[in-house]
C-alpha positions as CSV (number, residue, x, y, z in Angstrom):
1,X,26.5,-1.1,-3.7
2,X,23.4,-2.7,-2.2
3,X,22.4,0.6,-0.5
4,X,22.9,2.4,-3.8
5,X,20.7,-0.1,-5.7
6,X,17.9,0.2,-3.1
7,X,17.9,4.0,-3.3
8,X,18.0,3.8,-7.1
9,X,15.0,1.5,-6.9
10,X,13.0,4.0,-4.9
11,X,13.9,6.7,-7.5
12,X,12.6,4.4,-10.2
13,X,9.3,4.1,-8.4
14,X,8.7,7.8,-8.6
15,X,9.7,7.9,-12.2
16,X,7.5,5.0,-13.1
17,X,4.5,6.6,-11.3
18,X,5.1,9.8,-13.2
19,X,5.3,8.1,-16.6
20,X,2.3,5.9,-15.9
21,X,0.2,8.9,-14.9
22,X,1.4,10.9,-17.8
23,X,0.4,8.2,-20.2
24,X,-3.1,8.0,-18.7
25,X,-3.5,11.8,-19.0
26,X,-2.3,11.7,-22.6
27,X,-4.6,8.9,-23.5
28,X,-7.6,10.7,-22.1
29,X,-6.8,14.3,-23.1
30,X,-9.8,14.5,-25.4
31,X,-12.2,13.1,-22.9
32,X,-14.2,15.1,-20.4
33,X,-14.7,13.2,-17.1
34,X,-17.3,14.7,-14.8
35,X,-18.4,12.4,-12.0
36,X,-20.6,13.4,-9.1
37,X,-18.9,12.2,-6.0
38,X,-22.2,12.2,-4.1
39,X,-23.8,9.6,-6.3
40,X,-23.9,6.1,-4.7
41,X,-21.9,3.5,-6.7
42,X,-20.4,0.0,-6.5
43,X,-17.0,-0.7,-4.8
44,X,-13.9,-0.4,-6.9
45,X,-10.8,-2.5,-6.5
46,X,-7.3,-1.0,-6.1
47,X,-3.8,-2.0,-4.9
48,X,-1.6,-2.3,-7.9
49,X,0.9,0.6,-8.2
50,X,-0.5,1.8,-4.9
51,X,0.2,2.0,-1.2
52,X,-2.4,1.6,1.5
53,X,-3.1,1.2,5.2
54,X,-5.5,-1.2,6.8
55,X,-6.6,-0.1,10.2
56,X,-8.8,-2.1,12.6
57,X,-11.6,0.5,13.0
58,X,-15.1,1.4,11.8
59,X,-14.5,5.1,12.4
60,X,-13.5,6.8,9.1
61,X,-13.4,10.3,10.6
62,X,-11.2,9.3,13.5
63,X,-8.7,7.7,11.1
64,X,-8.8,10.8,8.9
65,X,-7.9,12.9,12.0
66,X,-5.0,10.7,12.9
67,X,-3.7,10.9,9.3
68,X,-4.1,14.7,9.7
69,X,-6.1,15.1,6.5
70,X,-7.4,18.4,5.3
71,X,-10.4,19.4,3.2
72,X,-12.2,16.2,4.0
73,X,-15.2,15.3,1.9
74,X,-17.7,12.5,1.7
75,X,-17.0,10.6,-1.5
76,X,-18.1,7.7,-3.6
77,X,-15.9,4.9,-4.8
78,X,-15.2,6.0,-8.4
79,X,-14.1,9.5,-7.5
80,X,-12.2,8.3,-4.4
81,X,-10.1,5.7,-6.2
82,X,-9.5,7.9,-9.2
83,X,-8.2,10.8,-7.1
84,X,-6.1,8.4,-5.0
85,X,-4.3,7.3,-8.2
86,X,-3.8,10.9,-9.4
87,X,-0.1,11.7,-9.2
88,X,1.4,14.0,-7.9
89,X,-1.8,15.7,-6.5
90,X,-3.5,12.6,-5.3
91,X,-5.9,12.6,-2.4
92,X,-6.0,10.0,0.3
93,X,-9.2,7.9,0.0
94,X,-10.6,6.3,3.2
95,X,-12.9,3.4,2.4
96,X,-16.1,2.4,4.1
97,X,-15.8,-0.2,6.9
98,X,-14.9,-3.6,5.4
99,X,-15.0,-6.8,7.5
100,X,-13.5,-5.2,10.6
101,X,-11.1,-2.9,8.7
102,X,-11.0,0.6,7.2
103,X,-8.5,1.1,4.4
104,X,-6.7,4.4,3.4
105,X,-5.0,4.5,0.0
106,X,-3.0,6.8,-2.2
107,X,-0.1,6.7,-4.6
108,X,1.3,9.7,-2.7
109,X,0.7,8.8,0.9
110,X,4.5,8.7,1.6
111,X,7.1,10.2,-0.8
112,X,9.8,7.7,-1.3
113,X,13.1,9.5,-0.9
114,X,15.5,7.0,0.8
115,X,15.3,3.6,2.4
116,X,15.7,4.7,6.0
117,X,13.7,7.9,6.3
118,X,10.5,6.6,4.7
119,X,10.3,3.1,6.3
120,X,11.0,4.8,9.7
121,X,8.1,7.2,9.0
122,X,5.7,4.4,8.0
123,X,6.7,2.3,11.1
124,X,6.1,5.3,13.4
125,X,2.7,5.8,11.9
126,X,1.8,2.2,12.3
127,X,2.9,2.2,15.9
128,X,0.7,5.2,16.7
129,X,-2.3,3.8,14.8
130,X,-2.1,0.4,16.4
131,X,-1.7,2.0,19.8
132,X,-5.1,3.7,19.3
133,X,-6.9,1.1,17.2
134,X,-5.3,-2.2,18.2
135,X,-3.7,-3.1,14.8
136,X,-2.6,-1.3,11.7
137,X,-1.0,-2.6,8.5
138,X,0.8,-1.1,5.5
139,X,1.2,-2.4,2.0
140,X,3.1,-1.2,-1.1
141,X,3.0,-2.9,-4.5
142,X,4.7,-1.5,-7.6
143,X,5.6,-4.0,-10.3
144,X,7.3,-1.5,-12.6
145,X,9.9,-0.8,-10.0
146,X,9.9,-4.3,-8.7
147,X,9.2,-3.1,-5.2
148,X,6.9,-4.9,-2.6
149,X,6.4,-4.1,1.1
150,X,4.1,-5.4,3.8
151,X,4.2,-4.6,7.5
152,X,2.0,-4.6,10.6
153,X,2.0,-3.2,14.1
154,X,-0.1,-4.5,17.0
155,X,-0.7,-2.5,20.2
156,X,2.0,0.0,19.5
157,X,4.7,-2.4,18.5
158,X,6.0,-3.4,15.0
159,X,5.2,-7.1,14.7
160,X,6.3,-7.8,11.1
161,X,8.1,-6.1,8.2
162,X,9.1,-7.5,4.9
163,X,10.3,-5.3,2.1
164,X,12.2,-5.8,-1.1
165,X,13.0,-3.5,-4.0
166,X,15.0,-4.2,-7.2
167,X,16.0,-7.6,-5.9
168,X,17.4,-6.4,-2.6
169,X,15.7,-6.5,0.8
170,X,15.3,-3.1,2.5
171,X,14.1,-4.4,5.9
172,X,13.0,-7.7,7.4
173,X,11.7,-7.6,11.0
174,X,9.7,-9.9,13.3
175,X,8.5,-13.4,12.9
176,X,6.7,-14.4,9.7
177,X,2.9,-14.8,10.2
178,X,1.3,-18.2,9.8
179,X,0.5,-17.5,6.2
180,X,4.0,-16.4,5.4
181,X,5.6,-19.5,6.9
182,X,4.5,-21.4,3.8
183,X,7.1,-19.5,1.8
184,X,10.9,-19.4,1.9
185,X,11.3,-15.7,1.1
186,X,14.4,-14.3,-0.5
187,X,16.6,-12.8,2.2
188,X,19.5,-10.8,0.9
189,X,20.7,-10.2,4.5
190,X,21.3,-13.9,5.1
191,X,24.8,-15.4,5.2
192,X,23.7,-17.7,2.3
193,X,23.1,-14.7,0.1
194,X,26.8,-14.0,0.0
195,X,27.1,-17.0,-2.3
196,X,26.0,-16.1,-5.8
197,X,24.4,-19.5,-6.2
198,X,21.8,-18.5,-3.5
199,X,19.9,-16.5,-6.1
200,X,19.5,-19.5,-8.4
201,X,18.0,-21.8,-5.8
202,X,14.6,-23.2,-6.7
203,X,13.4,-23.2,-3.1
204,X,13.7,-19.4,-2.7
205,X,10.4,-17.4,-3.1
206,X,10.4,-14.0,-4.8
207,X,7.3,-11.9,-3.9
208,X,5.4,-10.2,-6.7
209,X,2.4,-7.8,-6.9
210,X,-0.1,-10.7,-6.6
211,X,1.6,-12.0,-3.5
212,X,1.2,-8.6,-1.8
213,X,-2.6,-9.0,-2.4
214,X,-2.5,-12.5,-0.9
215,X,-0.8,-11.2,2.3
216,X,-3.4,-8.4,2.5
217,X,-6.2,-11.0,2.1
218,X,-4.8,-13.2,4.9
219,X,-4.1,-10.3,7.2
220,X,-7.1,-8.1,6.6
221,X,-8.7,-7.2,3.2
222,X,-7.5,-7.8,-0.4
223,X,-8.4,-4.4,-2.1
224,X,-8.0,-5.8,-5.6
225,X,-11.2,-7.9,-5.2
226,X,-13.5,-5.2,-3.8
227,X,-15.4,-4.7,-7.0
228,X,-16.9,-8.2,-6.4
229,X,-18.5,-7.0,-3.1
230,X,-22.2,-6.3,-3.7
231,X,-22.7,-5.5,0.0
232,X,-20.5,-2.4,-0.4
233,X,-22.8,-0.7,-2.9
234,X,-23.8,2.8,-1.9
235,X,-21.4,3.1,1.0
236,X,-19.3,6.2,1.0
237,X,-15.7,6.9,1.9
238,X,-13.8,10.1,2.6
239,X,-11.2,12.0,0.6
240,X,-8.7,14.4,2.0
241,X,-5.2,15.8,1.4
242,X,-2.1,15.6,3.5
């Protein structure tokens, strides 16, 4: 039953994304949007209903190569973020260098099909990236489907994974980081979770979309706050397709 609920939760993620994007398209069907991607602009925030990587590098092109992107183009923030959110034909937007990190975001970076296949794919990518760049992180936040994931790899090894969807954990690996130790996360794998009263305990912490941003901020960069960064004006990213 638990496995069924988790897989169902992943299916709901895709459905929610499709409905969300369809509503946006419907609401803007009478508007013509034509933005020049070569015009310098201010940074734009992202992260909600989104997945992204944070990689410890200042080399956008090298990261694009490792992600095996095609049709790579220089791009400003507005076009980059808009195309990253465009489902199902979203591009991957690679940000400029930010405080020691370069981020890569898209709603379609990994297609969620099942609990095992996709987490395994993400973990393998993080291992490869961290082997080359030292450290790589992955974040997923989607409130509509009640699904939140954060994981990191250092020097080719997975250091931490926490993932929960539809009230059930998908995977928990590694020791909590110092920031995480302040919270008693829900753990549906624990012996205590076999008791129904476990889910009513006041000391249990249930992550939400805002908490994913807090983890990102403590590990690397909170992408939801990037529009506040005046120092990122005029810095270009890259867009490409898988």
